[in-house]
Structures are given as structure tokens and as C-alpha cells.
ROPADO-967641 format. One record per residue (C-alpha): residue in three letters; x, y, z negated. Coordinates in nm, 2 decimals. Example, Ala and Ser with C-alpha at 12.3 -4.5 7.8 and 13.67 -1.06 7.14 Angstrom:
2
PT res     c1     c2     c3
PT ALA   1.23  -0.45  -0.78
PT SER   1.37  -0.11  -0.71
END
This chain:
355
PT res     c1     c2     c3
PT UNK   2.31  -1.46  -3.39
PT UNK   2.37  -1.09  -3.46
PT UNK   2.70  -0.94  -3.35
PT UNK   2.91  -0.83  -3.65
PT UNK   3.28  -0.74  -3.60
PT UNK   3.54  -0.46  -3.65
PT UNK   3.74  -0.35  -3.35
PT UNK   4.03  -0.11  -3.34
PT UNK   4.12   0.06  -3.01
PT UNK   4.48   0.19  -2.99
PT UNK   4.53   0.54  -2.87
PT UNK   4.76   0.55  -2.57
PT UNK   4.79   0.72  -2.23
PT UNK   4.83   0.50  -1.92
PT UNK   4.95   0.63  -1.59
PT UNK   4.92   0.38  -1.29
PT UNK   5.01   0.43  -0.93
PT UNK   5.25   0.30  -0.67
PT UNK   5.55   0.52  -0.60
PT UNK   5.45   0.77  -0.88
PT UNK   5.68   0.66  -1.17
PT UNK   5.93   0.95  -1.14
PT UNK   5.65   1.21  -1.11
PT UNK   5.45   1.06  -1.40
PT UNK   5.76   1.04  -1.63
PT UNK   5.86   1.40  -1.56
PT UNK   5.50   1.52  -1.62
PT UNK   5.49   1.33  -1.95
PT UNK   5.82   1.47  -2.06
PT UNK   5.69   1.82  -2.00
PT UNK   5.36   1.75  -2.17
PT UNK   5.54   1.62  -2.48
PT UNK   5.78   1.91  -2.48
PT UNK   6.08   1.68  -2.52
PT UNK   6.44   1.81  -2.47
PT UNK   6.67   1.53  -2.62
PT UNK   6.59   1.22  -2.42
PT UNK   6.74   0.87  -2.47
PT UNK   6.70   0.63  -2.18
PT UNK   6.70   0.26  -2.27
PT UNK   6.75   0.03  -1.97
PT UNK   6.95  -0.29  -1.93
PT UNK   7.25  -0.28  -1.69
PT UNK   7.06  -0.47  -1.42
PT UNK   6.78  -0.22  -1.44
PT UNK   7.00   0.09  -1.40
PT UNK   6.92   0.15  -1.04
PT UNK   6.55   0.15  -1.10
PT UNK   6.60   0.36  -1.41
PT UNK   6.78   0.62  -1.21
PT UNK   6.49   0.65  -0.97
PT UNK   6.24   0.67  -1.26
PT UNK   6.43   0.95  -1.44
PT UNK   6.55   1.14  -1.13
PT UNK   6.34   1.45  -1.22
PT UNK   6.44   1.49  -1.58
PT UNK   6.76   1.55  -1.78
PT UNK   6.89   1.27  -2.00
PT UNK   7.09   1.32  -2.32
PT UNK   7.22   0.97  -2.34
PT UNK   7.17   0.63  -2.17
PT UNK   7.18   0.31  -2.37
PT UNK   7.21  -0.03  -2.19
PT UNK   7.31  -0.29  -2.46
PT UNK   6.98  -0.48  -2.43
PT UNK   6.95  -0.84  -2.56
PT UNK   6.64  -1.06  -2.57
PT UNK   6.46  -1.10  -2.90
PT UNK   6.62  -0.78  -3.03
PT UNK   6.90  -0.89  -3.27
PT UNK   6.90  -0.66  -3.58
PT UNK   7.26  -0.56  -3.51
PT UNK   7.17  -0.43  -3.17
PT UNK   6.87  -0.24  -3.31
PT UNK   7.09  -0.08  -3.58
PT UNK   7.34   0.03  -3.32
PT UNK   7.07   0.18  -3.10
PT UNK   6.93   0.37  -3.40
PT UNK   7.27   0.51  -3.47
PT UNK   7.31   0.64  -3.12
PT UNK   6.96   0.80  -3.13
PT UNK   7.04   0.97  -3.46
PT UNK   7.38   1.10  -3.35
PT UNK   7.23   1.25  -3.04
PT UNK   6.92   1.40  -3.23
PT UNK   6.69   1.23  -2.98
PT UNK   6.33   1.34  -2.97
PT UNK   6.20   1.11  -2.70
PT UNK   6.28   0.75  -2.59
PT UNK   6.22   0.63  -2.24
PT UNK   6.24   0.26  -2.19
PT UNK   6.26   0.12  -1.83
PT UNK   6.24  -0.26  -1.82
PT UNK   6.07  -0.56  -1.96
PT UNK   5.99  -0.69  -2.31
PT UNK   6.35  -0.68  -2.44
PT UNK   6.40  -0.32  -2.34
PT UNK   6.06  -0.21  -2.48
PT UNK   6.14  -0.41  -2.79
PT UNK   6.46  -0.22  -2.85
PT UNK   6.29   0.11  -2.81
PT UNK   6.03   0.00  -3.06
PT UNK   6.31  -0.10  -3.30
PT UNK   6.43   0.26  -3.29
PT UNK   6.08   0.40  -3.33
PT UNK   6.01   0.18  -3.62
PT UNK   6.25   0.36  -3.85
PT UNK   6.26   0.70  -3.68
PT UNK   5.91   0.76  -3.55
PT UNK   6.06   0.89  -3.22
PT UNK   5.79   0.86  -2.95
PT UNK   5.83   0.63  -2.65
PT UNK   5.74   0.65  -2.29
PT UNK   5.75   0.29  -2.16
PT UNK   5.80   0.22  -1.79
PT UNK   5.73  -0.15  -1.73
PT UNK   5.91  -0.35  -1.47
PT UNK   5.77  -0.69  -1.57
PT UNK   5.44  -0.83  -1.70
PT UNK   5.56  -0.86  -2.06
PT UNK   5.29  -0.64  -2.21
PT UNK   5.49  -0.52  -2.51
PT UNK   5.45  -0.16  -2.38
PT UNK   5.07  -0.17  -2.46
PT UNK   5.10  -0.31  -2.82
PT UNK   5.19  -0.18  -3.16
PT UNK   5.38  -0.51  -3.24
PT UNK   5.75  -0.51  -3.30
PT UNK   5.99  -0.80  -3.33
PT UNK   6.35  -0.84  -3.46
PT UNK   6.58  -1.14  -3.49
PT UNK   6.82  -1.19  -3.77
PT UNK   7.01  -1.51  -3.85
PT UNK   6.82  -1.72  -3.60
PT UNK   6.48  -1.61  -3.74
PT UNK   6.24  -1.38  -3.55
PT UNK   6.03  -1.15  -3.76
PT UNK   5.73  -0.96  -3.61
PT UNK   5.51  -0.69  -3.75
PT UNK   5.26  -0.43  -3.66
PT UNK   5.32  -0.05  -3.70
PT UNK   5.16   0.25  -3.53
PT UNK   5.50   0.41  -3.49
PT UNK   5.61   0.16  -3.23
PT UNK   5.31   0.20  -2.99
PT UNK   5.44   0.39  -2.69
PT UNK   5.26   0.72  -2.65
PT UNK   5.25   0.67  -2.27
PT UNK   5.28   0.36  -2.04
PT UNK   5.38   0.41  -1.68
PT UNK   5.29   0.14  -1.43
PT UNK   5.43   0.16  -1.08
PT UNK   5.39  -0.17  -0.88
PT UNK   5.68  -0.07  -0.66
PT UNK   5.91  -0.11  -0.96
PT UNK   5.83  -0.48  -0.98
PT UNK   5.91  -0.56  -0.62
PT UNK   6.27  -0.65  -0.71
PT UNK   6.16  -0.89  -0.98
PT UNK   6.23  -1.24  -0.83
PT UNK   5.93  -1.47  -0.78
PT UNK   6.04  -1.72  -1.04
PT UNK   6.06  -1.45  -1.31
PT UNK   5.74  -1.28  -1.18
PT UNK   5.56  -1.61  -1.23
PT UNK   5.71  -1.67  -1.58
PT UNK   5.63  -1.31  -1.69
PT UNK   5.28  -1.34  -1.55
PT UNK   5.22  -1.66  -1.73
PT UNK   5.34  -1.49  -2.05
PT UNK   5.07  -1.23  -1.99
PT UNK   4.82  -1.51  -1.94
PT UNK   4.93  -1.64  -2.28
PT UNK   4.83  -1.31  -2.44
PT UNK   4.48  -1.35  -2.29
PT UNK   4.43  -1.71  -2.40
PT UNK   4.56  -1.65  -2.75
PT UNK   4.33  -1.35  -2.78
PT UNK   4.03  -1.58  -2.74
PT UNK   4.08  -1.73  -3.09
PT UNK   4.34  -1.52  -3.27
PT UNK   4.26  -1.40  -3.62
PT UNK   4.09  -1.07  -3.51
PT UNK   3.93  -1.20  -3.19
PT UNK   3.60  -1.02  -3.11
PT UNK   3.37  -0.99  -2.81
PT UNK   3.55  -0.68  -2.69
PT UNK   3.91  -0.82  -2.68
PT UNK   3.77  -1.15  -2.54
PT UNK   3.61  -0.96  -2.25
PT UNK   3.94  -0.78  -2.19
PT UNK   4.12  -1.10  -2.20
PT UNK   3.88  -1.27  -1.96
PT UNK   3.93  -0.99  -1.71
PT UNK   4.30  -1.01  -1.76
PT UNK   4.29  -1.38  -1.67
PT UNK   4.09  -1.31  -1.36
PT UNK   4.33  -1.03  -1.24
PT UNK   4.64  -1.24  -1.31
PT UNK   4.50  -1.55  -1.14
PT UNK   4.42  -1.33  -0.84
PT UNK   4.75  -1.14  -0.82
PT UNK   5.02  -1.39  -0.91
PT UNK   4.96  -1.62  -0.61
PT UNK   4.99  -1.32  -0.38
PT UNK   5.32  -1.22  -0.55
PT UNK   5.45  -1.57  -0.51
PT UNK   5.37  -1.57  -0.14
PT UNK   5.51  -1.22  -0.09
PT UNK   5.71  -1.04  -0.36
PT UNK   5.63  -0.70  -0.21
PT UNK   5.25  -0.75  -0.17
PT UNK   5.12  -0.43  -0.32
PT UNK   4.77  -0.57  -0.40
PT UNK   4.92  -0.87  -0.58
PT UNK   5.16  -0.66  -0.78
PT UNK   4.88  -0.42  -0.87
PT UNK   4.65  -0.69  -0.99
PT UNK   4.93  -0.86  -1.19
PT UNK   5.02  -0.53  -1.37
PT UNK   4.65  -0.45  -1.43
PT UNK   4.60  -0.80  -1.58
PT UNK   4.92  -0.77  -1.79
PT UNK   4.79  -0.44  -1.94
PT UNK   4.46  -0.59  -2.02
PT UNK   4.63  -0.90  -2.17
PT UNK   4.84  -0.68  -2.40
PT UNK   4.55  -0.46  -2.51
PT UNK   4.35  -0.77  -2.60
PT UNK   4.64  -0.92  -2.78
PT UNK   4.71  -0.60  -2.98
PT UNK   4.35  -0.60  -3.10
PT UNK   4.31  -0.98  -3.16
PT UNK   4.64  -1.04  -3.32
PT UNK   4.89  -1.33  -3.30
PT UNK   4.74  -1.67  -3.27
PT UNK   4.88  -2.02  -3.26
PT UNK   5.06  -1.99  -2.93
PT UNK   5.26  -1.68  -3.02
PT UNK   5.35  -1.82  -3.36
PT UNK   5.50  -2.12  -3.19
PT UNK   5.68  -1.92  -2.92
PT UNK   5.83  -1.67  -3.16
PT UNK   5.99  -1.95  -3.36
PT UNK   6.12  -2.12  -3.04
PT UNK   6.26  -1.80  -2.91
PT UNK   6.41  -1.66  -3.23
PT UNK   6.55  -1.99  -3.37
PT UNK   6.67  -2.16  -3.05
PT UNK   6.73  -1.85  -2.83
PT UNK   6.50  -1.97  -2.56
PT UNK   6.41  -1.73  -2.27
PT UNK   6.09  -1.54  -2.38
PT UNK   5.87  -1.55  -2.07
PT UNK   5.96  -1.91  -1.97
PT UNK   5.89  -2.04  -2.32
PT UNK   5.55  -1.88  -2.32
PT UNK   5.47  -2.01  -1.97
PT UNK   5.57  -2.36  -2.07
PT UNK   5.39  -2.38  -2.41
PT UNK   5.06  -2.22  -2.30
PT UNK   4.88  -2.52  -2.14
PT UNK   4.96  -2.74  -2.44
PT UNK   4.81  -2.49  -2.68
PT UNK   4.51  -2.45  -2.46
PT UNK   4.47  -2.83  -2.44
PT UNK   4.50  -2.84  -2.82
PT UNK   4.24  -2.58  -2.90
PT UNK   3.99  -2.57  -2.62
PT UNK   3.78  -2.87  -2.73
PT UNK   3.74  -2.71  -3.07
PT UNK   3.64  -2.36  -2.92
PT UNK   3.39  -2.44  -2.64
PT UNK   3.27  -2.08  -2.61
PT UNK   3.62  -1.95  -2.57
PT UNK   3.70  -2.22  -2.32
PT UNK   3.39  -2.13  -2.12
PT UNK   3.51  -1.77  -2.10
PT UNK   3.86  -1.89  -1.98
PT UNK   3.71  -2.13  -1.73
PT UNK   3.48  -1.86  -1.59
PT UNK   3.77  -1.62  -1.55
PT UNK   3.96  -1.89  -1.35
PT UNK   3.64  -2.00  -1.16
PT UNK   3.70  -2.35  -1.28
PT UNK   3.50  -2.61  -1.48
PT UNK   3.73  -2.59  -1.78
PT UNK   4.01  -2.35  -1.89
PT UNK   4.27  -2.62  -1.87
PT UNK   4.17  -2.72  -1.52
PT UNK   4.20  -2.36  -1.41
PT UNK   4.53  -2.30  -1.58
PT UNK   4.68  -2.63  -1.45
PT UNK   4.58  -2.54  -1.09
PT UNK   4.73  -2.20  -1.12
PT UNK   5.05  -2.35  -1.26
PT UNK   5.06  -2.59  -0.96
PT UNK   5.01  -2.31  -0.71
PT UNK   5.28  -2.10  -0.87
PT UNK   5.52  -2.38  -0.95
PT UNK   5.53  -2.24  -1.30
PT UNK   5.78  -2.35  -1.58
PT UNK   5.69  -2.70  -1.71
PT UNK   5.93  -2.83  -1.98
PT UNK   6.11  -2.68  -2.27
PT UNK   6.40  -2.92  -2.21
PT UNK   6.48  -2.72  -1.90
PT UNK   6.56  -2.42  -2.11
PT UNK   6.78  -2.57  -2.38
PT UNK   6.53  -2.70  -2.63
PT UNK   6.61  -3.06  -2.74
PT UNK   6.41  -3.34  -2.87
PT UNK   6.62  -3.33  -3.18
PT UNK   6.50  -2.97  -3.24
PT UNK   6.13  -3.07  -3.27
PT UNK   6.12  -3.17  -3.64
PT UNK   6.28  -2.85  -3.75
PT UNK   6.07  -2.64  -3.52
PT UNK   5.75  -2.80  -3.66
PT UNK   5.86  -2.73  -4.02
PT UNK   5.91  -2.37  -3.94
PT UNK   5.60  -2.32  -3.73
PT UNK   5.34  -2.51  -3.93
PT UNK   5.31  -2.26  -4.22
PT UNK   5.27  -1.97  -3.97
PT UNK   4.97  -2.11  -3.78
PT UNK   4.66  -1.90  -3.87
PT UNK   4.42  -2.07  -4.11
PT UNK   4.13  -2.00  -3.88
PT UNK   4.29  -2.16  -3.57
PT UNK   4.01  -2.36  -3.40
PT UNK   4.18  -2.69  -3.46
PT UNK   4.37  -2.74  -3.79
PT UNK   4.74  -2.80  -3.73
PT UNK   4.93  -3.08  -3.90
PT UNK   5.28  -3.20  -3.88
PT UNK   5.16  -3.49  -3.67
PT UNK   4.96  -3.31  -3.41
PT UNK   5.21  -3.02  -3.39
PT UNK   5.49  -3.27  -3.33
PT UNK   5.28  -3.42  -3.05
PT UNK   5.22  -3.08  -2.89
PT UNK   5.59  -2.98  -2.90
PT UNK   5.71  -3.32  -2.78
PT UNK   5.47  -3.29  -2.48
PT UNK   5.59  -2.94  -2.41
PT UNK   5.96  -3.05  -2.44
PT UNK   5.90  -3.33  -2.20
PT UNK   5.68  -3.14  -1.96
PT UNK   5.41  -3.41  -1.95
PT UNK   5.07  -3.32  -1.80
PT UNK   4.87  -3.13  -2.06
PT UNK   4.55  -3.33  -2.16
PT UNK   4.26  -3.19  -2.36
PT UNK   4.24  -3.36  -2.70
END
């Protein structure tokens, strides 16, 4: 069959290297000619942020970072940026921090340098998300794509193993969803497969030793590939489910993605054999689910939504919200019945089984 597809590649600069974050940030500030800089970093990231910005002068620091980016927090951060006539945003942190910077950029167009300290991947996408009245809204806008991403594996050393695992599994979810998302194509599938390989190689090393440089490098490299693939392929079934769970029930972002992923893979894989073969090959396994389940076992990854505050009573409401959002071209049609079954299994943490 002839290859026929449209593929967009996002324009972004990536600087990668252990111990080089401060130098890379200073060089980028000079290259961009910025003079009014707003640092966005959560309170617990302040020490890392100070190291990263040691060679530049900041105009203001903003640390009121909350997961899922509540609209009130976004509006307050936008106010601070306007009052200080900011011309460059520097975010230092994970997805929530990057998301807040994106919320500012969405309405102002101020460029972002994103310094990642987790494997969230938001720094490499043009996707934004905001939560208002327990509903999370996402969208795509060129203004929110950071102009530069800085990856320094040393900045992830302080990320606890448990959070490293959850964040890395979140990156894996980007890869898996990219195999059958609405704009999936051979290029983003290839990026996603390499992302799976890198994450599956790096995360066990991180779990064994949080300061293993090779493990951290592979995990960051895989996280970047996962995000680039996701930005191109779009949001598939997995992300539609997790955005609802996170925004509506305030579940932790990475742990929710890590928990739901194997159930979506089990749901879709039998209906997408070519994609499953790519996933399996990246894991070096006979099936995608076998490879993922083995990695989850090695990493002692999150297993049940009930561990994070989601209740069995929440399932019907969640299904009613999620169902209309599932892409029409998902490999397996979603129904109230089978989506209820999926969420119940994810709630209970039962062993994922291919349907």
C-alpha cells in the first residue's frame, strides 16, 4: 500500500547535556535578546531553579504552581507578567510548571525557555491545558510551544524513584497513544517506538540508582521523543480518559497516566495489530502488553486508581464525560459498557488482559 500522510514538524531548539543547564539558559537568554525575565518554578524546585538561573538576572519569580493549571492561577500569573512587562518566561520543573508558563504564553505570546526536571514532555508540545470548575480543557496553539527546551539529566537526580517511575510511565503513555491517535503517521510512530525503547532501557537503571547518568539520559531522551510524537499524532483515547480523571477528580497527573495506560493498551491492541507489533518490538517482547506489564513489574509502577482517590462510585460519571471525547477513529469503538469495564479494572488494579 502506498504511503500517504501529512506530517507537521514543530520548530523548536533542544539543548541536551549533563551539568550544562545554567550555561545553556544564559546562552539562550542572550540569543533571544531578553531583558525582562519571569522565572516560574514551584517552591520545592527553587533550589534547582537558582542553579539554572545563576548566570542571568531575573525580573520576577513566580512559584504559585498547581497541577492541572486552574484558570484562577493562570490569570494571576498573567497579571504578574503584564505588570512586570516580561519579555521571556523561564519555566523550571515538570508538567504543571510548564503548563503555567504555557497559560501565560497563550494570551500574551511571550516566548518560553522550558527547563525540564521530570519526564512530563509538556515542554516539547504545543498543547495547553486549563482547569475550570472541575473540567479540564485542552487545546493546541503555536504560541505555547517553548522556543527552547533545556535537558540536563543532573536536574532529575533529586526526583524520587517513585515519581521518576510515574513520570516515565506518563511519557510511555505519550508513545503508546501516538500509535493510534487521530493524526498518527509512520514518522510519529517511529519516534514513539524509539521513545518506548529508550524509556524501557533507562527507567530500570533509574529505579536501581537515582543518580545513574545513563539511565537519566535515556529517560529524558525517551521523554522528548514521546512528546514530539504526541504533539504530531494528537490526543488519543488514553489522554482523553486521563484528562477527565485529572481535571474532574483532581487525581495526580503522572500516576493517573501510569495506572490507566496498560488498560488502554489491552483495550486497543487486538484491534491495531500493526501498532501492537511496533510496541512489542520496542519492548523486545512478543506483545505490547507483555512488554509493558513486565516493565511495570520491574519498576513497581502505579497500579490502581483507588490508591489516588478515585472511587468506584465515580465510574459512571467519568464514563459519561469521557465517552463523547474518545476519537471516532480509535481502533476499537468505545461504548458505555466497555469503557465502564476498563475504568473499573483500572480502579481496582486488576491485571490488564487483552480483549
